[in-house]
OpenMM code with the backbone's topology and positions (N, CA, C; nanometers):
from openmm import Vec3, app, unit

residues = "UNK UNK UNK UNK UNK UNK UNK UNK UNK UNK UNK UNK UNK UNK UNK UNK UNK UNK UNK UNK UNK UNK UNK UNK UNK UNK UNK UNK UNK UNK UNK UNK UNK UNK UNK UNK UNK UNK UNK UNK UNK UNK UNK UNK UNK UNK UNK UNK UNK UNK UNK UNK UNK UNK UNK UNK UNK UNK UNK UNK UNK UNK UNK UNK UNK UNK UNK UNK UNK UNK UNK UNK UNK UNK UNK UNK UNK UNK UNK UNK UNK UNK UNK UNK UNK UNK UNK UNK UNK UNK UNK UNK UNK UNK UNK UNK UNK UNK UNK UNK UNK UNK UNK UNK UNK UNK UNK UNK UNK UNK UNK UNK UNK UNK UNK UNK UNK UNK UNK UNK UNK UNK UNK".split()
positions = [
    Vec3(0.0817, -0.1191, 0.0000),
    Vec3(0.0000, 0.0000, 0.0000),
    Vec3(0.0871, 0.1268, 0.0000),
    Vec3(0.1943, 0.1257, 0.0829),
    Vec3(0.2838, 0.2402, 0.0899),
    Vec3(0.3544, 0.2626, -0.0434),
    Vec3(0.3960, 0.1529, -0.1081),
    Vec3(0.4646, 0.1677, -0.2361),
    Vec3(0.3716, 0.2259, -0.3423),
    Vec3(0.2431, 0.1976, -0.3312),
    Vec3(0.1459, 0.2524, -0.4260),
    Vec3(0.1386, 0.4049, -0.4103),
    Vec3(0.1403, 0.4542, -0.2855),
    Vec3(0.1385, 0.5980, -0.2615),
    Vec3(0.2671, 0.6640, -0.3121),
    Vec3(0.3776, 0.5977, -0.2894),
    Vec3(0.5060, 0.6512, -0.3349),
    Vec3(0.5085, 0.6591, -0.4868),
    Vec3(0.4615, 0.5550, -0.5542),
    Vec3(0.4570, 0.5542, -0.7003),
    Vec3(0.3659, 0.6650, -0.7517),
    Vec3(0.2492, 0.6797, -0.6911),
    Vec3(0.1548, 0.7844, -0.7319),
    Vec3(0.2157, 0.9227, -0.7120),
    Vec3(0.2825, 0.9430, -0.5995),
    Vec3(0.3461, 1.0720, -0.5722),
    Vec3(0.4580, 1.0998, -0.6721),
    Vec3(0.5375, 0.9988, -0.7054),
    Vec3(0.6469, 1.0154, -0.8008),
    Vec3(0.5938, 1.0534, -0.9385),
    Vec3(0.4881, 0.9862, -0.9830),
    Vec3(0.4278, 1.0171, -1.1129),
    Vec3(0.3720, 1.1592, -1.1121),
    Vec3(0.3068, 1.1978, -1.0034),
    Vec3(0.2505, 1.3330, -0.9939),
    Vec3(0.3604, 1.4387, -1.0006),
    Vec3(0.4720, 1.4143, -0.9340),
    Vec3(0.5835, 1.5089, -0.9380),
    Vec3(0.6427, 1.5197, -1.0776),
    Vec3(0.6546, 1.4082, -1.1470),
    Vec3(0.7069, 1.4100, -1.2841),
    Vec3(0.6156, 1.4899, -1.3759),
    Vec3(0.4859, 1.4662, -1.3645),
    Vec3(0.3893, 1.5393, -1.4467),
    Vec3(0.3948, 1.6881, -1.4142),
    Vec3(0.4039, 1.7217, -1.2859),
    Vec3(0.4127, 1.8620, -1.2457),
    Vec3(0.5402, 1.9254, -1.3003),
    Vec3(0.6497, 1.8521, -1.2970),
    Vec3(0.7761, 1.9032, -1.3494),
    Vec3(0.7690, 1.9317, -1.4978),
    Vec3(0.7074, 1.8431, -1.5734),
    Vec3(0.6924, 1.8631, -1.7174),
    Vec3(0.6003, 1.9813, -1.7440),
    Vec3(0.4940, 1.9931, -1.6665),
    Vec3(0.3997, 2.1035, -1.6856),
    Vec3(0.4655, 2.2381, -1.6574),
    Vec3(0.5478, 2.2442, -1.5548),
    Vec3(0.6159, 2.3684, -1.5200),
    Vec3(0.7230, 2.4016, -1.6226),
    Vec3(0.7966, 2.3009, -1.6668),
    Vec3(0.9056, 2.3234, -1.7607),
    Vec3(0.8535, 2.3754, -1.8936),
    Vec3(0.7449, 2.3204, -1.9427),
    Vec3(0.6871, 2.3644, -2.0690),
    Vec3(0.7813, 2.3404, -2.1851),
    Vec3(0.7449, 2.3897, -2.3032),
    Vec3(0.8301, 2.3704, -2.4201),
    Vec3(0.9541, 2.4579, -2.4099),
    Vec3(1.0620, 2.4108, -2.4640),
    Vec3(1.1876, 2.4849, -2.4612),
    Vec3(1.1980, 2.5663, -2.5895),
    Vec3(1.1576, 2.6942, -2.5811),
    Vec3(1.1578, 2.7809, -2.6981),
    Vec3(1.2864, 2.8615, -2.7118),
    Vec3(1.3775, 2.8475, -2.6173),
    Vec3(1.5015, 2.9235, -2.6228),
    Vec3(1.5840, 2.8777, -2.7424),
    Vec3(1.6445, 2.9734, -2.8128),
    Vec3(1.7273, 2.9343, -2.9271),
    Vec3(1.8481, 2.8542, -2.8806),
    Vec3(1.8835, 2.7560, -2.9575),
    Vec3(1.9975, 2.6703, -2.9252),
    Vec3(2.1232, 2.7255, -2.9916),
    Vec3(2.2314, 2.7266, -2.9170),
    Vec3(2.3596, 2.7680, -2.9718),
    Vec3(2.4487, 2.6464, -2.9867),
    Vec3(2.5251, 2.6457, -3.0916),
    Vec3(2.6236, 2.5401, -3.1113),
    Vec3(2.7595, 2.6057, -3.1314),
    Vec3(2.8624, 2.5267, -3.1296),
    Vec3(2.9982, 2.5782, -3.1466),
    Vec3(3.0072, 2.6528, -3.2790),
    Vec3(3.0606, 2.7732, -3.2729),
    Vec3(3.0763, 2.8551, -3.3921),
    Vec3(2.9642, 2.9552, -3.4131),
    Vec3(2.8518, 2.9391, -3.3416),
    Vec3(2.7420, 3.0349, -3.3538),
    Vec3(2.7817, 3.1679, -3.2909),
    Vec3(2.7252, 3.2742, -3.3433),
    Vec3(2.7465, 3.4058, -3.2847),
    Vec3(2.6689, 3.4124, -3.1532),
    Vec3(2.7332, 3.4616, -3.0500),
    Vec3(2.6678, 3.4730, -2.9192),
    Vec3(2.5623, 3.5828, -2.9243),
    Vec3(2.4515, 3.5624, -2.8559),
    Vec3(2.3490, 3.6672, -2.8523),
    Vec3(2.3979, 3.7855, -2.7694),
    Vec3(2.3399, 3.9039, -2.7907),
    Vec3(2.3812, 4.0191, -2.7095),
    Vec3(2.3470, 3.9957, -2.5625),
    Vec3(2.4225, 4.0603, -2.4752),
    Vec3(2.3929, 4.0484, -2.3326),
    Vec3(2.3195, 4.1740, -2.2874),
    Vec3(2.2282, 4.1562, -2.1962),
    Vec3(2.1465, 4.2661, -2.1470),
    Vec3(2.1707, 4.2786, -1.9967),
    Vec3(2.2604, 4.3681, -1.9599),
    Vec3(2.2966, 4.3883, -1.8204),
    Vec3(2.2285, 4.5165, -1.7720),
    Vec3(2.1531, 4.5060, -1.6644),
    Vec3(2.0806, 4.6214, -1.6118),
    Vec3(2.1736, 4.7165, -1.5374),
    Vec3(2.2609, 4.6629, -1.4517),
    Vec3(2.3501, 4.7458, -1.3710),
    Vec3(2.4920, 4.6913, -1.3794),
    Vec3(2.5869, 4.7793, -1.4063),
    Vec3(2.7285, 4.7435, -1.4023),
    Vec3(2.7811, 4.7968, -1.2701),
    Vec3(2.8360, 4.7093, -1.1865),
    Vec3(2.8696, 4.7532, -1.0514),
    Vec3(3.0153, 4.7352, -1.0116),
    Vec3(3.0990, 4.6877, -1.0986),
    Vec3(3.2382, 4.6705, -1.0604),
    Vec3(3.3277, 4.7108, -1.1761),
    Vec3(3.4551, 4.7219, -1.1509),
    Vec3(3.5469, 4.7581, -1.2569),
    Vec3(3.5429, 4.9075, -1.2811),
    Vec3(3.5288, 4.9471, -1.4041),
    Vec3(3.5358, 5.0877, -1.4411),
    Vec3(3.4272, 5.1696, -1.3730),
    Vec3(3.3087, 5.1151, -1.3587),
    Vec3(3.1993, 5.1924, -1.2983),
    Vec3(3.2330, 5.2345, -1.1560),
    Vec3(3.2869, 5.1446, -1.0785),
    Vec3(3.3185, 5.1764, -0.9397),
    Vec3(3.4396, 5.2689, -0.9325),
    Vec3(3.5428, 5.2411, -1.0115),
    Vec3(3.6658, 5.3186, -1.0040),
    Vec3(3.6481, 5.4610, -1.0561),
    Vec3(3.5787, 5.4780, -1.1683),
    Vec3(3.5661, 5.6089, -1.2317),
    Vec3(3.4252, 5.6653, -1.2272),
    Vec3(3.3346, 5.5939, -1.1627),
    Vec3(3.1933, 5.6334, -1.1591),
    Vec3(3.1356, 5.6424, -1.2999),
    Vec3(3.1881, 5.5622, -1.3897),
    Vec3(3.1387, 5.5590, -1.5269),
    Vec3(3.1312, 5.4137, -1.5703),
    Vec3(3.0205, 5.3761, -1.6288),
    Vec3(3.0019, 5.2365, -1.6685),
    Vec3(3.0650, 5.2088, -1.8039),
    Vec3(3.1365, 5.0998, -1.8112),
    Vec3(3.1834, 5.0495, -1.9399),
    Vec3(3.0867, 4.9378, -1.9763),
    Vec3(2.9983, 4.9668, -2.0657),
    Vec3(2.8962, 4.8683, -2.0987),
    Vec3(2.9377, 4.7853, -2.2184),
    Vec3(2.9047, 4.6602, -2.2120),
    Vec3(2.9285, 4.5680, -2.3226),
    Vec3(2.7908, 4.5230, -2.3692),
    Vec3(2.7484, 4.5729, -2.4837),
    Vec3(2.6149, 4.5378, -2.5316),
    Vec3(2.6186, 4.4284, -2.6368),
    Vec3(2.7359, 4.4043, -2.6917),
    Vec3(2.7490, 4.2944, -2.7873),
    Vec3(2.8928, 4.2439, -2.7810),
    Vec3(2.9108, 4.1246, -2.8274),
    Vec3(3.0432, 4.0646, -2.8260),
    Vec3(3.1197, 4.1055, -2.9511),
    Vec3(3.2450, 4.1449, -2.9318),
    Vec3(3.3281, 4.1855, -3.0443),
    Vec3(3.3957, 4.0641, -3.1056),
    Vec3(3.4118, 4.0693, -3.2359),
    Vec3(3.4764, 3.9611, -3.3089),
    Vec3(3.6217, 3.9478, -3.2621),
    Vec3(3.6679, 3.8251, -3.2568),
    Vec3(3.8063, 3.7915, -3.2208),
    Vec3(3.8423, 3.8233, -3.0755),
    Vec3(3.7432, 3.8429, -2.9913),
    Vec3(3.7670, 3.8593, -2.8481),
    Vec3(3.7052, 3.7405, -2.7763),
    Vec3(3.7587, 3.7108, -2.6595),
    Vec3(3.7075, 3.6000, -2.5790),
    Vec3(3.6355, 3.6584, -2.4580),
    Vec3(3.5137, 3.6101, -2.4357),
    Vec3(3.4351, 3.6527, -2.3205),
    Vec3(3.4017, 3.5302, -2.2370),
    Vec3(3.4228, 3.5432, -2.1077),
    Vec3(3.3858, 3.4374, -2.0140),
    Vec3(3.2763, 3.4954, -1.9252),
    Vec3(3.1576, 3.4357, -1.9308),
    Vec3(3.0476, 3.4792, -1.8453),
    Vec3(3.0401, 3.3855, -1.7266),
    Vec3(3.0543, 3.4421, -1.6082),
    Vec3(3.0479, 3.3652, -1.4839),
    Vec3(2.9185, 3.4025, -1.4132),
    Vec3(2.8267, 3.3085, -1.4042),
    Vec3(2.7005, 3.3326, -1.3356),
    Vec3(2.7191, 3.2963, -1.1887),
    Vec3(2.6902, 3.3906, -1.1002),
    Vec3(2.7190, 3.3722, -0.9588),
    Vec3(2.6066, 3.4310, -0.8734),
    Vec3(2.6143, 3.4016, -0.7445),
    Vec3(2.5190, 3.4561, -0.6478),
    Vec3(2.5914, 3.4787, -0.5156),
    Vec3(2.5425, 3.5731, -0.4386),
    Vec3(2.6060, 3.6063, -0.3109),
    Vec3(2.5985, 3.4920, -0.2112),
    Vec3(2.5048, 3.4011, -0.2294),
    Vec3(2.4858, 3.2887, -0.1371),
    Vec3(2.5578, 3.1623, -0.1847),
    Vec3(2.6242, 3.1686, -0.2988),
    Vec3(2.6855, 3.0501, -0.3606),
    Vec3(2.8319, 3.0372, -0.3175),
    Vec3(2.8588, 2.9438, -0.2278),
    Vec3(2.9948, 2.9229, -0.1780),
    Vec3(3.0978, 2.8974, -0.2867),
    Vec3(3.0737, 2.8034, -0.3796),
    Vec3(3.1709, 2.7794, -0.4865),
    Vec3(3.1931, 2.9027, -0.5748),
    Vec3(3.0878, 2.9812, -0.5969),
    Vec3(3.1018, 3.1038, -0.6771),
    Vec3(3.1981, 3.2008, -0.6083),
    Vec3(3.1771, 3.2205, -0.4794),
    Vec3(3.2598, 3.3126, -0.4019),
    Vec3(3.4037, 3.2623, -0.3956),
    Vec3(3.4194, 3.1329, -0.3786),
    Vec3(3.5518, 3.0720, -0.3724),
    Vec3(3.6300, 3.0973, -0.5017),
    Vec3(3.5613, 3.0955, -0.6160),
    Vec3(3.6280, 3.1112, -0.7457),
    Vec3(3.6551, 3.2557, -0.7844),
    Vec3(3.5976, 3.3520, -0.7152),
    Vec3(3.6139, 3.4922, -0.7542),
    Vec3(3.7596, 3.5385, -0.7593),
    Vec3(3.8417, 3.5099, -0.6589),
    Vec3(3.9821, 3.5523, -0.6680),
    Vec3(4.0541, 3.4887, -0.7872),
    Vec3(4.0241, 3.3635, -0.8162),
    Vec3(4.0856, 3.2950, -0.9304),
    Vec3(4.0455, 3.3637, -1.0612),
    Vec3(3.9191, 3.3983, -1.0739),
    Vec3(3.8728, 3.4656, -1.1951),
    Vec3(3.9354, 3.6039, -1.2084),
    Vec3(3.9529, 3.6741, -1.0972),
    Vec3(4.0195, 3.8047, -1.1008),
    Vec3(4.1638, 3.7906, -1.1488),
    Vec3(4.2316, 3.6875, -1.1015),
    Vec3(4.3697, 3.6629, -1.1456),
    Vec3(4.3748, 3.6279, -1.2937),
    Vec3(4.2791, 3.5469, -1.3396),
    Vec3(4.2738, 3.5136, -1.4826),
    Vec3(4.2495, 3.6381, -1.5674),
    Vec3(4.1600, 3.7256, -1.5224),
    Vec3(4.1325, 3.8493, -1.5960),
    Vec3(4.2596, 3.9325, -1.6065),
    Vec3(4.3305, 3.9457, -1.4959),
    Vec3(4.4546, 4.0228, -1.4959),
    Vec3(4.5594, 3.9583, -1.5868),
    Vec3(4.5724, 3.8282, -1.5794),
    Vec3(4.6728, 3.7557, -1.6579),
    Vec3(4.6480, 3.7669, -1.8083),
    Vec3(4.5213, 3.7628, -1.8495),
    Vec3(4.4893, 3.7576, -1.9920),
    Vec3(4.4301, 3.8869, -2.0472),
    Vec3(4.4381, 3.9959, -1.9733),
    Vec3(4.3775, 4.1207, -2.0199),
    Vec3(4.4397, 4.1709, -2.1502),
    Vec3(4.5670, 4.1431, -2.1727),
    Vec3(4.6330, 4.1871, -2.2957),
    Vec3(4.6082, 4.0926, -2.4130),
    Vec3(4.5309, 3.9886, -2.3910),
    Vec3(4.4999, 3.8910, -2.4958),
    Vec3(4.3523, 3.8971, -2.5360),
    Vec3(4.2904, 4.0111, -2.5139),
    Vec3(4.1490, 4.0312, -2.5492),
    Vec3(4.0560, 3.9313, -2.4825),
    Vec3(4.0817, 3.9034, -2.3550),
    Vec3(3.9933, 3.8175, -2.2762),
    Vec3(3.9240, 3.9056, -2.1718),
    Vec3(3.7933, 3.8944, -2.1652),
    Vec3(3.7145, 3.9688, -2.0675),
    Vec3(3.6287, 3.8716, -1.9892),
    Vec3(3.6404, 3.8773, -1.8569),
    Vec3(3.5580, 3.7926, -1.7706),
    Vec3(3.4488, 3.8804, -1.7111),
    Vec3(3.3245, 3.8369, -1.7278),
    Vec3(3.2092, 3.9131, -1.6816),
    Vec3(3.1321, 3.8286, -1.5813),
    Vec3(3.1171, 3.8802, -1.4603),
    Vec3(3.0362, 3.8132, -1.3589),
    Vec3(2.8927, 3.8621, -1.3682),
    Vec3(2.7989, 3.7701, -1.3715),
    Vec3(2.6573, 3.8050, -1.3863),
    Vec3(2.5790, 3.7471, -1.2691),
    Vec3(2.5033, 3.8333, -1.2027),
    Vec3(2.4168, 3.7902, -1.0934),
    Vec3(2.2754, 3.8401, -1.1213),
    Vec3(2.1758, 3.7600, -1.0857),
    Vec3(2.0375, 3.8039, -1.1052),
    Vec3(1.9755, 3.8565, -0.9755),
    Vec3(2.0598, 3.8804, -0.8766),
    Vec3(2.0105, 3.9327, -0.7493),
    Vec3(1.9875, 4.0839, -0.7594),
    Vec3(1.9127, 4.1389, -0.6639),
    Vec3(1.8833, 4.2822, -0.6655),
    Vec3(2.0111, 4.3625, -0.6409),
    Vec3(2.0153, 4.4814, -0.6988),
    Vec3(2.1354, 4.5646, -0.6948),
    Vec3(2.1888, 4.5907, -0.5540),
    Vec3(2.1074, 4.6294, -0.4558),
    Vec3(2.1630, 4.6543, -0.3218),
    Vec3(2.2327, 4.5315, -0.2616),
    Vec3(2.1807, 4.4134, -0.2867),
    Vec3(2.2425, 4.2903, -0.2356),
    Vec3(2.3794, 4.2695, -0.2981),
    Vec3(2.3885, 4.2883, -0.4288),
    Vec3(2.5152, 4.2681, -0.4997),
    Vec3(2.6175, 4.3727, -0.4580),
    Vec3(2.5771, 4.4994, -0.4532),
    Vec3(2.6696, 4.6066, -0.4158),
    Vec3(2.7212, 4.5864, -0.2737),
    Vec3(2.6328, 4.5529, -0.1820),
    Vec3(2.6736, 4.5283, -0.0436),
    Vec3(2.7737, 4.4133, -0.0364),
    Vec3(2.7457, 4.3063, -0.1080),
    Vec3(2.8353, 4.1907, -0.1092),
    Vec3(2.9720, 4.2286, -0.1666),
    Vec3(2.9735, 4.2983, -0.2798),
    Vec3(3.1010, 4.3358, -0.3420),
    Vec3(3.1799, 4.4300, -0.2524),
    Vec3(3.1111, 4.5206, -0.1832),
    Vec3(3.1796, 4.6110, -0.0915),
    Vec3(3.2451, 4.5329, 0.0215),
    Vec3(3.1719, 4.4385, 0.0786),
    Vec3(3.2264, 4.3577, 0.1884),
    Vec3(3.3438, 4.2725, 0.1418),
    Vec3(3.3312, 4.2088, 0.0266),
    Vec3(3.4394, 4.1216, -0.0202),
    Vec3(3.5597, 4.2026, -0.0658),
    Vec3(3.5380, 4.3215, -0.1209),
    Vec3(3.6532, 4.4021, -0.1621),
    Vec3(3.7295, 4.4515, -0.0402),
    Vec3(3.6593, 4.4735, 0.0688),
    Vec3(3.7259, 4.5135, 0.1930),
    Vec3(3.8078, 4.3991, 0.2504),
    Vec3(3.7615, 4.2766, 0.2299),
    Vec3(3.8316, 4.1628, 0.2899),
    Vec3(3.9500, 4.1158, 0.2067),
    Vec3(3.9465, 4.1388, 0.0732),
    Vec3(4.0596, 4.0919, -0.0080),
    Vec3(4.1465, 4.2067, -0.0582),
    Vec3(4.1099, 4.3300, -0.0237),
    Vec3(4.1931, 4.4438, -0.0579),
    Vec3(4.1796, 4.4927, -0.1995),
    Vec3(4.0846, 4.4402, -0.2770),
    Vec3(4.0695, 4.4844, -0.4165),
    Vec3(3.9416, 4.5607, -0.4341),
] * unit.nanometer
topology = app.Topology()
chain = topology.addChain("A")
for resn in residues:
    res = topology.addResidue(resn, chain)
    for name in ("N", "CA", "C"):
        topology.addAtom(name, app.Element.getBySymbol(name[0]), res)
């Protein structure tokens, strides 16, 4: 009897998952495809903080390498990798490599986090 309830619950969860997921209408990218433009609402680090002026990247330039790092203030592995990504950006800046960190959190949360972490690592 218990296994019947478990099976019914599992099937219901699968159906709910498919219903929530819906059709995948997002365009598919393959190797060699042109990357879609990026839409960043707020630029909060780098040139904007240092000079109070945003350096916006609205499209990817040909023959340049862009690394998009999706992160969150609550993500331990993301935070752990930030110093490494900063070092990579510094190391490869003369080779047309740009590393962009992207967070979908609200601006005050991100700014507060970056302020705290910049105070702790000196950057």
